[in-house]
Short mmCIF file of the C-alpha atoms (twelve columns), coordinates in Angstrom:
data_MODEL
# 
_entry.id   MODEL 
# 
loop_
_atom_site.group_PDB 
_atom_site.id 
_atom_site.type_symbol 
_atom_site.label_atom_id 
_atom_site.label_alt_id 
_atom_site.label_comp_id 
_atom_site.label_asym_id 
_atom_site.label_seq_id 
_atom_site.Cartn_x 
_atom_site.Cartn_y 
_atom_site.Cartn_z 
_atom_site.pdbx_PDB_model_num 
ATOM 1   C CA . MET A 1   25.074  6.602   -18.455 1 
ATOM 2   C CA . GLN A 2   26.697  8.276   -15.312 1 
ATOM 3   C CA . VAL A 3   24.181  9.324   -12.743 1 
ATOM 4   C CA . GLY A 4   25.553  12.788  -12.683 1 
ATOM 5   C CA . ALA A 5   24.913  13.302  -16.424 1 
ATOM 6   C CA . LEU A 6   21.169  12.743  -16.099 1 
ATOM 7   C CA . ASN A 7   18.872  15.245  -14.691 1 
ATOM 8   C CA . THR A 8   15.249  14.832  -13.250 1 
ATOM 9   C CA . SER A 9   12.331  16.899  -15.032 1 
ATOM 10  C CA . GLU A 10  10.997  20.093  -13.461 1 
ATOM 11  C CA . HIS A 11  7.842   19.256  -15.174 1 
ATOM 12  C CA . ASN A 12  7.188   15.755  -13.783 1 
ATOM 13  C CA . PRO A 13  3.623   15.767  -12.358 1 
ATOM 14  C CA . ARG A 14  4.244   12.870  -9.838  1 
ATOM 15  C CA . GLN A 15  5.052   13.561  -6.349  1 
ATOM 16  C CA . ILE A 16  6.316   11.537  -3.519  1 
ATOM 17  C CA . THR A 17  6.280   11.823  0.325   1 
ATOM 18  C CA . GLU A 18  9.397   11.377  2.373   1 
ATOM 19  C CA . ASP A 19  8.315   8.062   3.751   1 
ATOM 20  C CA . ASP A 20  7.601   6.763   0.274   1 
ATOM 21  C CA . PHE A 21  10.807  8.033   -1.016  1 
ATOM 22  C CA . ALA A 22  12.717  6.183   1.784   1 
ATOM 23  C CA . GLU A 23  10.860  3.128   0.750   1 
ATOM 24  C CA . LEU A 24  11.840  3.564   -3.002  1 
ATOM 25  C CA . VAL A 25  15.509  3.807   -1.852  1 
ATOM 26  C CA . LYS A 26  15.412  0.654   0.105   1 
ATOM 27  C CA . SER A 27  13.664  -1.028  -2.782  1 
ATOM 28  C CA . LEU A 28  16.514  0.035   -5.168  1 
ATOM 29  C CA . LEU A 29  19.111  -1.027  -2.669  1 
ATOM 30  C CA . LEU A 30  17.537  -4.501  -2.340  1 
ATOM 31  C CA . LEU A 31  17.132  -5.182  -6.058  1 
ATOM 32  C CA . PRO A 32  19.572  -3.341  -8.146  1 
ATOM 33  C CA . LYS A 33  18.960  -5.772  -10.974 1 
ATOM 34  C CA . GLY A 34  15.496  -4.299  -11.383 1 
ATOM 35  C CA . LEU A 35  16.875  -1.018  -12.788 1 
ATOM 36  C CA . TYR A 36  18.039  -3.110  -15.957 1 
ATOM 37  C CA . TYR A 37  14.202  -4.221  -16.526 1 
ATOM 38  C CA . ARG A 38  12.998  -0.777  -15.803 1 
ATOM 39  C CA . PRO A 39  15.557  1.575   -17.042 1 
ATOM 40  C CA . VAL A 40  15.282  5.377   -16.681 1 
ATOM 41  C CA . VAL A 41  13.832  6.996   -19.984 1 
ATOM 42  C CA . VAL A 42  15.112  10.285  -20.908 1 
ATOM 43  C CA . ASP A 43  15.029  12.716  -23.963 1 
ATOM 44  C CA . ASP A 44  17.691  13.980  -26.074 1 
ATOM 45  C CA . ARG A 45  18.731  16.469  -23.238 1 
ATOM 46  C CA . ASN A 46  19.227  13.695  -20.741 1 
ATOM 47  C CA . ILE A 47  16.148  14.816  -18.799 1 
ATOM 48  C CA . ALA A 48  14.088  12.072  -17.467 1 
ATOM 49  C CA . LEU A 49  10.715  11.412  -18.924 1 
ATOM 50  C CA . ALA A 50  10.013  7.998   -16.928 1 
ATOM 51  C CA . GLY A 51  11.851  7.099   -13.716 1 
ATOM 52  C CA . ASN A 52  12.239  10.493  -12.293 1 
ATOM 53  C CA . MET A 53  11.735  9.134   -8.863  1 
ATOM 54  C CA . ARG A 54  14.195  6.339   -9.334  1 
ATOM 55  C CA . LEU A 55  16.763  8.659   -10.692 1 
ATOM 56  C CA . ARG A 56  16.348  10.935  -7.774  1 
ATOM 57  C CA . ALA A 57  16.700  7.981   -5.326  1 
ATOM 58  C CA . LEU A 58  19.968  6.889   -7.158  1 
ATOM 59  C CA . LYS A 59  21.335  10.325  -7.018  1 
ATOM 60  C CA . TYR A 60  20.445  10.307  -3.188  1 
ATOM 61  C CA . ILE A 61  22.226  6.724   -2.785  1 
ATOM 62  C CA . HIS A 62  25.179  8.102   -4.528  1 
ATOM 63  C CA . GLU A 63  25.621  11.008  -2.009  1 
ATOM 64  C CA . LEU A 64  24.824  8.682   0.784   1 
ATOM 65  C CA . GLY A 65  27.549  7.523   3.271   1 
ATOM 66  C CA . PHE A 66  28.211  3.714   2.747   1 
ATOM 67  C CA . ASP A 67  27.573  2.976   6.408   1 
ATOM 68  C CA . ASP A 68  24.282  4.793   6.270   1 
ATOM 69  C CA . LEU A 69  23.530  2.754   3.075   1 
ATOM 70  C CA . ALA A 70  24.352  -0.455  4.817   1 
ATOM 71  C CA . GLU A 71  22.235  0.376   7.846   1 
ATOM 72  C CA . ILE A 72  19.143  0.927   5.612   1 
ATOM 73  C CA . LEU A 73  19.822  -2.688  4.190   1 
ATOM 74  C CA . ARG A 74  20.431  -4.310  7.428   1 
ATOM 75  C CA . ALA A 75  17.151  -2.865  8.873   1 
ATOM 76  C CA . SER A 76  15.320  -4.638  6.047   1 
ATOM 77  C CA . TYR A 77  13.324  -7.760  6.518   1 
ATOM 78  C CA . ARG A 78  14.449  -9.167  3.123   1 
ATOM 79  C CA . PHE A 79  18.145  -8.395  3.787   1 
ATOM 80  C CA . ARG A 80  18.046  -10.239 6.953   1 
ATOM 81  C CA . HIS A 81  16.650  -13.264 5.384   1 
ATOM 82  C CA . PHE A 82  19.363  -13.342 2.592   1 
ATOM 83  C CA . ASP A 83  22.229  -15.817 3.337   1 
ATOM 84  C CA . GLU A 84  25.630  -14.249 4.286   1 
ATOM 85  C CA . ALA A 85  26.933  -14.728 0.785   1 
ATOM 86  C CA . LYS A 86  24.156  -12.753 -0.719  1 
ATOM 87  C CA . GLN A 87  24.160  -9.967  1.891   1 
ATOM 88  C CA . SER A 88  28.105  -9.679  1.066   1 
ATOM 89  C CA . ALA A 89  27.397  -9.475  -2.718  1 
ATOM 90  C CA . LEU A 90  24.851  -6.888  -2.467  1 
ATOM 91  C CA . LEU A 91  27.009  -4.571  -0.058  1 
ATOM 92  C CA . ASN A 92  29.933  -5.083  -2.291  1 
ATOM 93  C CA . TYR A 93  27.718  -4.060  -5.269  1 
ATOM 94  C CA . TRP A 94  26.740  -0.903  -3.921  1 
ATOM 95  C CA . ARG A 95  30.050  -0.074  -2.538  1 
ATOM 96  C CA . GLU A 96  31.535  -0.439  -5.969  1 
ATOM 97  C CA . TRP A 97  28.570  1.481   -7.365  1 
ATOM 98  C CA . GLN A 98  28.990  4.571   -5.422  1 
ATOM 99  C CA . MET A 99  32.545  4.730   -6.863  1 
ATOM 100 C CA . HIS A 100 31.405  4.308   -10.390 1 
ATOM 101 C CA . PRO A 101 27.535  5.376   -10.231 1 
ATOM 102 C CA . THR A 102 25.871  4.572   -13.512 1 
ATOM 103 C CA . VAL A 103 22.140  4.256   -14.390 1 
ATOM 104 C CA . PRO A 104 20.677  1.894   -17.205 1 
ATOM 105 C CA . THR A 105 19.111  4.366   -19.658 1 
ATOM 106 C CA . LEU A 106 16.595  4.235   -22.590 1 
ATOM 107 C CA . TYR A 107 16.416  7.207   -25.035 1 
ATOM 108 C CA . ALA A 108 13.003  8.104   -26.292 1 
ATOM 109 C CA . SER A 109 14.371  10.043  -29.235 1 
ATOM 110 C CA . GLU A 110 11.610  9.301   -31.563 1 
ATOM 111 C CA . LEU A 111 8.851   10.781  -29.192 1 
ATOM 112 C CA . ASP A 112 7.587   14.275  -30.146 1 
ATOM 113 C CA . GLU A 113 6.635   16.703  -27.526 1 
ATOM 114 C CA . ASP A 114 2.950   15.684  -27.304 1 
ATOM 115 C CA . GLU A 115 3.951   11.911  -27.302 1 
ATOM 116 C CA . GLN A 116 6.391   12.682  -24.492 1 
ATOM 117 C CA . GLN A 117 3.731   14.166  -22.392 1 
ATOM 118 C CA . GLN A 118 1.415   11.201  -23.227 1 
ATOM 119 C CA . PHE A 119 4.303   8.956   -22.128 1 
ATOM 120 C CA . ILE A 120 4.912   10.812  -18.824 1 
ATOM 121 C CA . ILE A 121 1.198   10.501  -17.797 1 
ATOM 122 C CA . LYS A 122 0.710   6.851   -18.836 1 
ATOM 123 C CA . ASP A 123 3.981   5.686   -17.007 1 
ATOM 124 C CA . ASN A 124 2.480   7.208   -13.836 1 
ATOM 125 C CA . LEU A 125 -0.819  5.617   -14.098 1 
ATOM 126 C CA . SER A 126 -1.834  2.549   -12.094 1 
ATOM 127 C CA . PHE A 127 -4.294  -0.173  -13.502 1 
ATOM 128 C CA . GLY A 128 -5.695  -3.320  -12.058 1 
ATOM 129 C CA . THR A 129 -6.106  -4.817  -8.621  1 
ATOM 130 C CA . PHE A 130 -4.460  -7.463  -6.548  1 
ATOM 131 C CA . ASP A 131 -5.590  -10.944 -6.468  1 
ATOM 132 C CA . ILE A 132 -5.894  -11.410 -2.566  1 
ATOM 133 C CA . ASP A 133 -5.880  -15.299 -2.589  1 
ATOM 134 C CA . MET A 134 -2.665  -15.414 -4.630  1 
ATOM 135 C CA . LEU A 135 -0.994  -12.755 -2.191  1 
ATOM 136 C CA . ALA A 136 -2.259  -14.738 0.749   1 
ATOM 137 C CA . ASN A 137 -1.078  -18.079 -0.576  1 
ATOM 138 C CA . GLU A 138 1.927   -17.375 -2.702  1 
ATOM 139 C CA . TYR A 139 3.701   -14.429 -0.958  1 
ATOM 140 C CA . ASP A 140 5.459   -13.650 2.374   1 
ATOM 141 C CA . ILE A 141 3.458   -10.668 3.792   1 
ATOM 142 C CA . ALA A 142 6.210   -9.223  5.746   1 
ATOM 143 C CA . ALA A 143 8.359   -9.421  2.525   1 
ATOM 144 C CA . ILE A 144 5.864   -7.485  0.391   1 
ATOM 145 C CA . ILE A 145 5.393   -4.800  3.060   1 
ATOM 146 C CA . ASP A 146 9.141   -4.598  3.208   1 
ATOM 147 C CA . ASP A 147 9.097   -4.076  -0.575  1 
ATOM 148 C CA . GLY A 148 6.869   -1.031  -0.010  1 
ATOM 149 C CA . PHE A 149 3.530   -2.522  -0.555  1 
ATOM 150 C CA . ASP A 150 0.747   -0.368  1.217   1 
ATOM 151 C CA . ILE A 151 -1.394  -3.033  3.147   1 
ATOM 152 C CA . ASP A 152 -3.702  -0.271  4.040   1 
ATOM 153 C CA . LEU A 153 -5.041  -0.006  0.429   1 
ATOM 154 C CA . LEU A 154 -6.542  -3.266  1.050   1 
ATOM 155 C CA . PRO A 155 -10.115 -3.807  2.376   1 
ATOM 156 C CA . LYS A 156 -10.122 -5.137  6.010   1 
ATOM 157 C CA . SER A 157 -11.291 -8.532  4.883   1 
ATOM 158 C CA . ALA A 158 -8.210  -8.880  2.584   1 
ATOM 159 C CA . ILE A 159 -6.015  -7.846  5.262   1 
ATOM 160 C CA . GLU A 160 -7.286  -10.540 7.631   1 
ATOM 161 C CA . ALA A 161 -6.958  -13.029 5.027   1 
ATOM 162 C CA . LEU A 162 -3.468  -12.266 4.375   1 
ATOM 163 C CA . ALA A 163 -2.593  -12.134 7.996   1 
ATOM 164 C CA . ALA A 164 -4.229  -15.479 8.781   1 
ATOM 165 C CA . ALA A 165 -2.538  -17.109 5.805   1 
ATOM 166 C CA . ASN A 166 0.921   -15.897 7.151   1 
ATOM 167 C CA . GLY A 167 0.272   -16.350 10.853  1 
ATOM 168 C CA . ILE A 168 0.446   -12.590 11.702  1 
ATOM 169 C CA . ASP A 169 -1.997  -10.493 13.803  1 
ATOM 170 C CA . PRO A 170 -3.658  -8.006  11.410  1 
ATOM 171 C CA . ASN A 171 -3.289  -5.232  13.848  1 
ATOM 172 C CA . ASP A 172 0.463   -5.686  13.501  1 
ATOM 173 C CA . ILE A 173 0.551   -4.887  9.807   1 
ATOM 174 C CA . THR A 174 -2.137  -2.135  9.134   1 
ATOM 175 C CA . GLY A 175 -0.682  1.413   9.007   1 
ATOM 176 C CA . ARG A 176 3.034   -0.002  9.184   1 
ATOM 177 C CA . ARG A 177 6.102   -0.873  7.125   1 
ATOM 178 C CA . CYS A 178 7.801   -4.078  8.265   1 
ATOM 179 C CA . GLY A 179 11.622  -4.278  8.966   1 
ATOM 180 C CA . GLY A 180 13.867  -6.429  10.943  1 
ATOM 181 C CA . ASP A 181 12.180  -9.866  11.577  1 
ATOM 182 C CA . GLY A 182 8.806   -8.714  10.458  1 
ATOM 183 C CA . GLU A 183 8.232   -6.372  13.442  1 
ATOM 184 C CA . ALA A 184 7.000   -2.792  12.688  1 
ATOM 185 C CA . ASP A 185 9.808   -0.376  11.596  1 
ATOM 186 C CA . GLU A 186 8.579   2.843   12.952  1 
ATOM 187 C CA . HIS A 187 11.180  4.727   10.600  1 
ATOM 188 C CA . TYR A 188 8.938   3.747   7.688   1 
ATOM 189 C CA . THR A 189 5.478   4.000   9.446   1 
ATOM 190 C CA . HIS A 190 3.023   6.117   7.816   1 
ATOM 191 C CA . LYS A 191 1.368   8.715   10.203  1 
ATOM 192 C CA . ILE A 192 -2.266  8.878   9.097   1 
ATOM 193 C CA . THR A 193 -4.774  11.080  10.926  1 
ATOM 194 C CA . SER A 194 -8.431  9.803   10.940  1 
ATOM 195 C CA . PRO A 195 -10.892 12.496  9.781   1 
ATOM 196 C CA . VAL A 196 -13.743 13.849  11.659  1 
ATOM 197 C CA . TYR A 197 -16.869 12.897  10.138  1 
ATOM 198 C CA . GLU A 198 -20.238 14.823  10.984  1 
ATOM 199 C CA . PRO A 199 -23.142 12.612  10.487  1 
ATOM 200 C CA . LYS A 200 -26.158 13.762  8.323   1 
ATOM 201 C CA . ASN A 201 -29.707 13.932  9.945   1 
ATOM 202 C CA . GLU A 202 -31.272 11.049  8.318   1 
ATOM 203 C CA . LYS A 203 -30.959 7.477   9.433   1 
ATOM 204 C CA . PRO A 204 -30.205 5.054   6.539   1 
ATOM 205 C CA . ASP A 205 -31.830 1.761   6.049   1 
ATOM 206 C CA . LEU A 206 -29.884 -1.131  7.132   1 
ATOM 207 C CA . SER A 207 -30.230 -2.617  3.861   1 
ATOM 208 C CA . THR A 208 -28.311 0.197   2.276   1 
ATOM 209 C CA . LEU A 209 -25.140 -0.223  4.472   1 
ATOM 210 C CA . THR A 210 -23.673 -3.109  2.528   1 
ATOM 211 C CA . ASP A 211 -23.678 -4.515  -1.005  1 
ATOM 212 C CA . SER A 212 -23.691 -8.351  -0.698  1 
ATOM 213 C CA . GLY A 213 -24.085 -9.057  -4.352  1 
ATOM 214 C CA . ARG A 214 -20.950 -10.964 -4.878  1 
ATOM 215 C CA . THR A 215 -21.373 -12.714 -1.653  1 
ATOM 216 C CA . ASP A 216 -24.727 -13.824 -2.448  1 
ATOM 217 C CA . GLU A 217 -23.557 -15.151 -5.844  1 
ATOM 218 C CA . LEU A 218 -20.761 -17.227 -4.100  1 
ATOM 219 C CA . LEU A 219 -23.332 -18.606 -1.514  1 
ATOM 220 C CA . ALA A 220 -25.561 -19.714 -4.303  1 
ATOM 221 C CA . LYS A 221 -22.703 -21.421 -5.990  1 
ATOM 222 C CA . ILE A 222 -21.655 -23.189 -2.687  1 
ATOM 223 C CA . GLU A 223 -25.153 -24.468 -1.940  1 
ATOM 224 C CA . ALA A 224 -25.456 -25.989 -5.402  1 
ATOM 225 C CA . SER A 225 -22.073 -27.592 -5.044  1 
ATOM 226 C CA . ASN A 226 -21.400 -31.221 -3.971  1 
ATOM 227 C CA . VAL A 227 -18.481 -30.402 -1.380  1 
ATOM 228 C CA . SER A 228 -18.957 -31.680 2.033   1 
ATOM 229 C CA . PRO A 229 -20.981 -29.899 4.764   1 
ATOM 230 C CA . ASP A 230 -17.924 -28.856 6.619   1 
ATOM 231 C CA . GLU A 231 -16.464 -27.613 3.389   1 
ATOM 232 C CA . LYS A 232 -19.512 -25.761 2.634   1 
ATOM 233 C CA . GLU A 233 -19.550 -23.990 5.994   1 
ATOM 234 C CA . PHE A 234 -15.856 -23.048 5.309   1 
ATOM 235 C CA . LEU A 235 -16.699 -21.391 2.052   1 
ATOM 236 C CA . ARG A 236 -19.716 -19.730 3.575   1 
ATOM 237 C CA . GLN A 237 -17.471 -17.937 5.976   1 
ATOM 238 C CA . ALA A 238 -15.124 -17.132 3.228   1 
ATOM 239 C CA . ALA A 239 -17.730 -15.696 0.939   1 
ATOM 240 C CA . ALA A 240 -18.509 -12.964 3.568   1 
ATOM 241 C CA . ARG A 241 -15.152 -11.371 2.748   1 
ATOM 242 C CA . HIS A 242 -16.688 -10.172 -0.569  1 
ATOM 243 C CA . THR A 243 -19.411 -7.953  1.274   1 
ATOM 244 C CA . VAL A 244 -18.796 -4.369  0.490   1 
ATOM 245 C CA . PHE A 245 -19.373 -1.924  3.334   1 
ATOM 246 C CA . ASP A 246 -20.482 1.758   2.879   1 
ATOM 247 C CA . TYR A 247 -18.807 3.298   5.863   1 
ATOM 248 C CA . ALA A 248 -20.346 6.705   5.409   1 
ATOM 249 C CA . LYS A 249 -23.766 5.282   5.562   1 
ATOM 250 C CA . ILE A 250 -22.479 3.212   8.464   1 
ATOM 251 C CA . ALA A 251 -21.391 6.183   10.427  1 
ATOM 252 C CA . ASP A 252 -24.798 7.994   9.871   1 
ATOM 253 C CA . TYR A 253 -26.678 4.802   11.131  1 
ATOM 254 C CA . TYR A 254 -24.383 4.680   14.142  1 
ATOM 255 C CA . ALA A 255 -25.204 8.397   15.152  1 
ATOM 256 C CA . HIS A 256 -29.006 7.188   15.269  1 
ATOM 257 C CA . ALA A 257 -28.557 3.678   16.882  1 
ATOM 258 C CA . SER A 258 -29.231 2.511   20.391  1 
ATOM 259 C CA . LYS A 259 -26.420 2.483   22.944  1 
ATOM 260 C CA . GLU A 260 -26.335 -1.367  22.627  1 
ATOM 261 C CA . MET A 261 -26.116 -1.311  18.922  1 
ATOM 262 C CA . GLN A 262 -23.588 1.335   19.010  1 
ATOM 263 C CA . GLU A 263 -21.353 -0.730  21.232  1 
ATOM 264 C CA . LEU A 264 -21.722 -3.911  19.154  1 
ATOM 265 C CA . MET A 265 -20.726 -1.631  16.038  1 
ATOM 266 C CA . GLU A 266 -17.612 -0.581  17.792  1 
ATOM 267 C CA . ASP A 267 -16.790 -4.094  18.874  1 
ATOM 268 C CA . SER A 268 -17.206 -4.995  15.148  1 
ATOM 269 C CA . ALA A 269 -14.806 -2.244  14.116  1 
ATOM 270 C CA . LEU A 270 -17.353 -0.661  12.110  1 
ATOM 271 C CA . VAL A 271 -16.642 2.640   13.674  1 
ATOM 272 C CA . ILE A 272 -14.010 3.765   16.056  1 
ATOM 273 C CA . ILE A 273 -14.890 6.673   18.490  1 
ATOM 274 C CA . ASP A 274 -12.639 9.305   19.840  1 
ATOM 275 C CA . PHE A 275 -14.808 10.051  22.851  1 
ATOM 276 C CA . GLY A 276 -13.423 13.454  23.671  1 
ATOM 277 C CA . LYS A 277 -14.323 14.895  20.348  1 
ATOM 278 C CA . ALA A 278 -17.662 12.861  20.290  1 
ATOM 279 C CA . ILE A 279 -18.624 14.421  23.712  1 
ATOM 280 C CA . GLU A 280 -17.377 17.832  22.839  1 
ATOM 281 C CA . LYS A 281 -18.758 18.294  19.235  1 
ATOM 282 C CA . GLY A 282 -21.038 15.247  18.750  1 
ATOM 283 C CA . TYR A 283 -18.915 14.171  15.823  1 
ATOM 284 C CA . ILE A 284 -17.960 10.747  14.657  1 
ATOM 285 C CA . ARG A 285 -14.325 9.930   14.192  1 
ATOM 286 C CA . LEU A 286 -13.616 7.120   11.654  1 
ATOM 287 C CA . SER A 287 -10.852 4.574   11.835  1 
ATOM 288 C CA . ASP A 288 -8.137  4.669   9.217   1 
ATOM 289 C CA . GLU A 289 -9.592  1.895   7.286   1 
ATOM 290 C CA . ILE A 290 -12.851 3.730   6.928   1 
ATOM 291 C CA . ARG A 291 -11.097 6.847   6.185   1 
ATOM 292 C CA . ASN A 292 -9.398  5.194   3.025   1 
ATOM 293 C CA . GLU A 293 -12.617 3.664   1.956   1 
ATOM 294 C CA . TYR A 294 -14.524 6.902   2.239   1 
ATOM 295 C CA . THR A 295 -11.808 8.926   0.526   1 
ATOM 296 C CA . ARG A 296 -11.837 6.676   -2.520  1 
ATOM 297 C CA . GLU A 297 -15.589 6.935   -2.740  1 
ATOM 298 C CA . TYR A 298 -16.066 10.635  -2.093  1 
ATOM 299 C CA . GLY A 299 -12.807 12.149  -2.253  1 
ATOM 300 C CA . ASN A 300 -11.697 14.552  0.646   1 
ATOM 301 C CA . GLU A 301 -15.140 15.746  1.674   1 
ATOM 302 C CA . ALA A 302 -15.088 14.358  5.004   1 
# 
């Protein structure tokens, strides 16, 4: 179907930021074959039910100057690691596509109005989690970030594991998109402001700051195993990655801790202090990682 004959839905509940839209455009440019495996689903009026953002991105690509299109590709980590023949083929594909812009399309003609609404919602839901060990051992970290994977959705321990497995400093990949040869591409960087968190009055008990249930299970299995002492020590260190931190309570504890304990907590990246606001208002300013964990647990109350 010609891209101009299709329309995005005015009733699509899914929204997208400018940065994520840029990531989607780049993703489509790098893998146009993917469109044939995830076609845009439309109703009888050629209005998209599923794939609204992809359709919007394709309309944008159609109107984009070819030089600008090529620049997006050349700034990509994946594109730079393609051989010359594959780079040339991809550029030629999009040069031809811009002259004859078609979109793989699937008609949902058998769905009634209620089923269409169900389909729209279910198409935009996300289930499941990532297998961190598989990501670390089988995937190129810079490549998956270049594909649009948001590394900041992972807990700190998982980010460190991925970075270590790929020989990358974890500080170089958090809060960033990668381009070029794996260096941070500021054009795709998400700008996130850490919230100001006002601690409660009570000081929580240390035992409530973490949940080590999964870690304890792993340690018990390690101790009962027949592996060598060196292997046991290695596995003990790895098991600590499964300890879950309650960063809201950690911030409360920090507010009541001794100066020495506060410094050690800062060194451990459990809290990151904006000293100007801390002095001015007595507030705690959390790191981006803590913000994400707190928001997932409590919403936007901080």
